[in-house]
SEMI-399702 format. One record per residue (C-alpha): residue in one letter; x, y, z. Coordinates in steps of 0.02 Angstrom, whole numbers, padded with zeros to 5 digits, always signed. Example, Ala and Ser with C-alpha at 12.3 -4.5 7.8 and 13.67 -1.06 7.14 Angstrom:
# SEMI-399702
A+00615-00225+00390 S+00684-00053+00357 
This chain:
# SEMI-399702
M+03389+03299-02583 R+03288+03247-02430 R+03153+03178-02546 A+03284+03079-02645 L+03359+03004-02487 T+03187+02955-02424 Y+03148+02872-02590 L+03315+02779-02586 T+03285+02718-02407 V+03111+02654-02447 S+03173+02571-02607 C+03310+02480-02513 A+03186+02420-02381 V+03068+02355-02515 A+03212+02269-02603 A+03268+02188-02440 V+03093+02124-02406 S+03077+02059-02583 L+03232+01951-02557 V+03141+01854-02418 S+03031+01721-02497 P+02859+01682-02425 A+02927+01513-02366 Q+03068+01599-02272 A+02956+01731-02198 Q+02831+01601-02135 E+02880+01499-01983 K+02898+01312-02015 V+02784+01213-01900 L+02751+01025-01882 K+02609+00959-01773 V+02624+00784-01698 G+02469+00695-01630 Y+02494+00542-01520 M+02437+00443-01369 K+02507+00514-01207 N+02641+00387-01163 V+02821+00401-01101 I+02890+00299-01247 L+02804+00403-01379 E+02860+00559-01286 A+03039+00495-01296 S+03018+00469-01484 V+02949+00646-01503 D+03098+00710-01402 M+03211+00647-01541 M+03105+00738-01669 D+03114+00895-01564 T+03305+00885-01561 W+03304+00889-01751 A+03171+01025-01757 K+03270+01145-01648 K+03426+01120-01753 N+03330+01154-01914 G+03223+01303-01865 V+03060+01205-01855 K+02930+01231-01720 L+02867+01062-01658 V+02692+01062-01583 R+02651+00913-01472 I+02468+00859-01464 P+02456+00715-01337 M+02286+00631-01317 A+02209+00496-01209 Y+02203+00325-01292 S+02014+00319-01269 I+01986+00465-01389 F+02137+00451-01503 Q+02075+00333-01638 E+01905+00416-01657 K+01978+00592-01663 V+02115+00552-01788 T+02001+00445-01897 A+01883+00594-01913 T+02031+00703-01963 L+02093+00579-02094 T+01924+00548-02175 S+01889+00734-02188 G+02055+00761-02277 N+02109+00909-02171 D+02285+00937-02108 Q+02259+00955-01921 F+02409+00841-01890 D+02569+00826-01991 V+02624+00667-01903 I+02516+00544-01807 W+02542+00391-01699 H+02509+00244-01817 N+02470+00080-01726 D+02458-00095-01803 D+02280-00114-01734 W+02217+00011-01863 G+02364+00010-01985 Q+02267-00061-02133 L+02110+00038-02090 W+02206+00202-02107 A+02327+00153-02245 K+02226+00228-02389 W+02230+00399-02305 M+02416+00397-02270 A+02566+00459-02368 T+02701+00335-02417 T+02855+00321-02306 D+02962+00207-02415 D+03080+00352-02448 V+03113+00399-02266 K+03299+00391-02227 G+03340+00240-02118 I+03183+00139-02159 D+03297+00006-02233 R+03371-00024-02059 V+03213-00081-01969 A+03137-00254-01942 K+03025-00296-02089 S+02892-00418-02024 P+02810-00292-01903 L+02774-00179-02053 D+02647-00299-02131 A+02494-00206-02065 F+02546-00039-02138 Y+02549-00062-02327 R+02428+00023-02446 E+02343-00076-02584 D+02474-00010-02706 G+02611-00092-02600 K+02675+00071-02527 L+02726+00078-02343 T+02637+00204-02231 V+02732+00194-02066 V+02897+00239-01984 P+02928+00132-01828 A+02938+00222-01662 A+02961+00073-01544 H+02926-00113-01537 T+02785-00179-01429 V+02813-00362-01388 G+02728-00480-01266 T+02854-00522-01132 F+02850-00646-00988 F+02909-00562-00828 Y+02964-00649-00669 R+03025-00598-00497 T+03211-00627-00475 D+03195-00616-00285 L+03082-00770-00292 V+03138-00872-00443 K+03314-00910-00504 P+03346-00901-00692 E+03361-01090-00704 E+03194-01109-00614 V+03092-00998-00731 P+02945-01101-00799 T+02955-01159-00979 T+02784-01242-00982 W+02611-01202-00914 Q+02624-01345-00789 E+02789-01282-00722 M+02712-01109-00700 V+02571-01188-00599 D+02690-01292-00492 I+02807-01146-00453 G+02663-01027-00422 Q+02579-01146-00299 R+02744-01175-00208 L+02773-00988-00186 Q+02594-00967-00125 K+02614-01106+00004 E+02776-01026+00063 G+02682-00863+00090 K+02793-00767-00031 V+02654-00713-00150 K+02467-00704-00154 W+02459-00761-00335 G+02570-00862-00450 Y+02516-00773-00609 V+02417-00615-00644 G+02376-00541-00813 G+02245-00439-00904 M+02097-00538-00972 A+01958-00413-01006 M+01922-00342-01178 N+02077-00255-01251 S+02188-00345-01125 T+02159-00518-01199 W+02340-00534-01256 F+02403-00549-01078 S+02312-00710-01033 L+02205-00796-01164 W+02303-00751-01318 W+02481-00788-01265 T+02425-00960-01209 M+02323-00980-01369 W+02474-00953-01481 G+02588-01047-01361 N+02475-01198-01387 K+02487-01183-01578 C+02310-01116-01587 D+02222-00960-01654 I+02052-00877-01677 F+02020-00924-01859 M+02062-01067-01975 P+02189-01089-02051 L+02286-01068-01890 W+02413-00924-01886 E+02356-00862-02058 R+02347-00673-02083 D+02314-00664-02270 N+02136-00598-02279 K+02104-00680-02448 K+02148-00852-02379 L+02045-00823-02223 A+01896-00770-02331 E+01918-00924-02442 A+01908-01029-02284 G+01744-00941-02241 W+01811-00847-02090 K+01789-01007-01993 P+01826-00986-01806 A+01942-01112-01721 L+01841-01116-01560 T+01793-01299-01575 E+01972-01356-01607 P+02051-01460-01466 C+02189-01330-01445 T+02059-01198-01398 K+01974-01308-01269 E+02144-01341-01190 Y+02195-01161-01161 V+02021-01109-01100 E+02019-01255-00978 F+02193-01206-00921 W+02132-01033-00869 W+01975-01104-00787 D+02087-01219-00684 A+02212-01080-00647 M+02075-00973-00571 N+01960-01104-00494 K+02057-01266-00464 W+02241-01224-00442 K+02201-01045-00387 I+02365-00973-00448 S+02266-00829-00525 P+02124-00727-00449 E+01950-00781-00501 S+01908-00599-00535 M+02047-00592-00667 T+01912-00608-00801 A+01877-00423-00769 Y+02058-00364-00758 T+02131-00244-00884 R+02320-00230-00902 D+02317-00089-00775 E+02241-00194-00634 A+02360-00338-00671 N+02512-00224-00676 A+02463-00146-00511 I+02454-00317-00426 F+02622-00369-00499 M+02707-00206-00449 A+02634-00219-00274 G+02731-00382-00254 D+02577-00493-00246 A+02618-00604-00397 A+02769-00701-00457 F+02735-00694-00645 T+02648-00586-00773 L+02649-00559-00960 I+02634-00386-01035 D+02714-00279-01170 S+02900-00255-01138 V+02871-00067-01135 H+02810-00087-00954 F+02984-00144-00898 G+03025+00035-00854 D+02874+00050-00738 F+02912-00117-00655 N+03086-00055-00610 N+03035+00120-00558 P+03051+00130-00367 K+02924+00271-00364 K+02792+00157-00440 S+02844-00021-00400 R+02885-00117-00240 I+02980-00246-00342 A+03096-00124-00431 G+03264-00204-00465 N+03193-00380-00448 V+03111-00404-00619 A+03178-00503-00766 M+03116-00565-00935 A+03108-00740-01007 P+03028-00834-01154 Q+02843-00873-01139 P+02799-01043-01060 K+02732-01168-01188 G+02567-01258-01193 P+02552-01448-01214 R+02556-01430-01404 G+02695-01301-01407 E+02864-01357-01472 K+02961-01198-01435 P+02922-01030-01354 F+02806-00916-01452 A+02829-00728-01466 W+02749-00584-01558 N+02836-00430-01623 E+02733-00277-01672 I+02771-00091-01678 W+02706+00077-01630 G+02744+00194-01772 W+02722+00365-01849 G+02625+00408-02006 I+02595+00561-02116 P+02416+00596-02173 K+02395+00620-02361 G+02299+00782-02329 V+02458+00867-02269 P+02529+00987-02400 E+02677+00921-02500 D+02805+01039-02424 R+02758+00987-02246 Q+02756+00803-02295 K+02936+00822-02354 L+02984+00911-02193 A+02897+00776-02088 K+02993+00639-02179 E+03157+00729-02145 M+03111+00736-01960 L+03060+00553-01951 G+03219+00503-02042 A+03321+00600-01915 M+03230+00506-01775 L+03268+00337-01858 N+03452+00382-01871 D+03469+00455-01696 I+03550+00302-01618 D+03601+00396-01460 G+03422+00454-01438 Q+03355+00277-01463 V+03477+00206-01336 K+03420+00341-01214 M+03238+00296-01248 W+03272+00114-01203 N+03372+00158-01047 E+03239+00278-00982 T+03077+00194-01035 G+03109+00012-01083 G+03043+00045-01258 P+03135-00064-01386 P+03202+00055-01518 P+03155+00049-01703 S+03328+00039-01783 L+03422-00125-01797 D+03581-00022-01778 A+03521+00030-01605 W+03483-00154-01567 A+03661-00204-01610 R+03732-00071-01496 L+03613-00108-01352 E+03644-00294-01359 K+03826-00255-01316 E+03794-00115-01191 S+03634-00167-01102 K+03610-00332-01011 D+03424-00293-01001 F+03408-00274-01189 A+03507-00434-01218 M+03384-00518-01099 L+03236-00450-01197 K+03312-00504-01362 H+03328-00681-01296 A+03152-00679-01222 V+03066-00614-01378 F+03163-00568-01534 D+03261-00731-01540 Q+03105-00839-01517 N+02975-00908-01637 V+02873-00761-01703 G+02740-00871-01781 T+02607-00743-01823 H+02545-00567-01789 S+02456-00526-01627 A+02298-00464-01715 Y+02201-00486-01877 Y+02203-00343-02000 F+02033-00316-02079 P+01891-00190-02048 A+01784-00306-01941 W+01926-00350-01822 P+01862-00242-01676 A+01692-00330-01688 V+01778-00500-01692 H+01884-00455-01541 K+01728-00406-01444 A+01635-00566-01494 Y+01785-00672-01447 S+01805-00585-01278 D+01620-00605-01236 T+01627-00790-01280 M+01782-00828-01178 I+01734-00730-01023 G+01564-00814-01027 A+01646-00985-01039 L+01766-00949-00896 K+01628-00886-00782 G+01525-01043-00808 K+01554-01224-00758 R+01706-01315-00825 E+01600-01451-00904 D+01503-01318-01000 I+01656-01246-01086 P+01634-01349-01249 K+01453-01291-01261 A+01502-01109-01236 L+01638-01122-01369 E+01516-01202-01492 A+01395-01057-01464 G+01535-00933-01496 M+01570-01004-01669 D+01419-00918-01747 L+01444-00758-01647 I+01623-00736-01708 H+01582-00789-01886 K+01445-00657-01896 A+01561-00526-01824 A+01693-00567-01955 N+01567-00541-02095 S+01489-00383-02024 G+01494-00239-02148 Q+01547-00350-02294 
């Protein structure tokens, strides 16, 4: 009898165990690799909300920007599954696309802005990104110094107002912005596009086939280029509304000067709005507003760019985890409350157009950003998308900084010399 009961107990235990499938017995885990940043953390927070509700363990793997691309590229090319979801930026969107799973089927992808997705398509036309937040170049001004109706709409007005504020002793500088390599957007490039100019011919073209047909010809000897380079030379050396040492400034140095209250204007990604208004970081908190970018002499209306930070799923991730990751990213896209919270706490423009519609009604700051950027002329993308782009960016930066450090009358000669440098960079590795 005792032996029979023992047999029955063991049999029941085995039967109970057999009812639990391997998938149920194994804990569900998703690993997210990303640049350490408050906006991306806020996006991951939305994923974590879903994960906790659905019995999934979410593992955060934040990394410094300086090592992120190299580390993740090595992971992608090796085909391993170290990350289930990765931060997917437009700077390397097309470089990584062939190693990424498609995201066309993620729930809510039909409710995002379409033009910022251009850099993230595979050759088969499949999308490889889910937007996390928009990153848009935004002109910031001090409301304690400049009234809304006084905000400059042209370069000359920015010079005039900046000089007036300097003479009144209210600021040390009229304008400050990043200019060194990888901070080119915040000085040279916004004025380049605002003067209807670009790096290659045809101007504002981003179709690589058309650019190749044109011979990857740089636009450095075009009159529009000479004009914006001379503007910055004058801003730093003649009008002195910007520090002469700005040629070495990254976005961090420029932001620090603006937040210290030493400048009236700057241009940076809108995602820094939260830092500018954080009293623990900024002396000008509560006195910062956004406006359309001032135009150059050739500009007819304010220019703007609209790109995204996003999330991608490596193709090396097993099918079951890919499916789970898509469910999580879809939940993030449809978490409108979470996206509104992300904007309110970080200044990161949310990915869903449904969140935009709600914020435009609820947030004066978001309505201000929408007017400053999203309602303006988004003429082209803020980068080129081909493998040699990093080399081109470096060649362009070296050329421009060299021209700005020299004599004004030598600028045309420096730009002419840069033509061959940039052309060679564009054709490197091809």
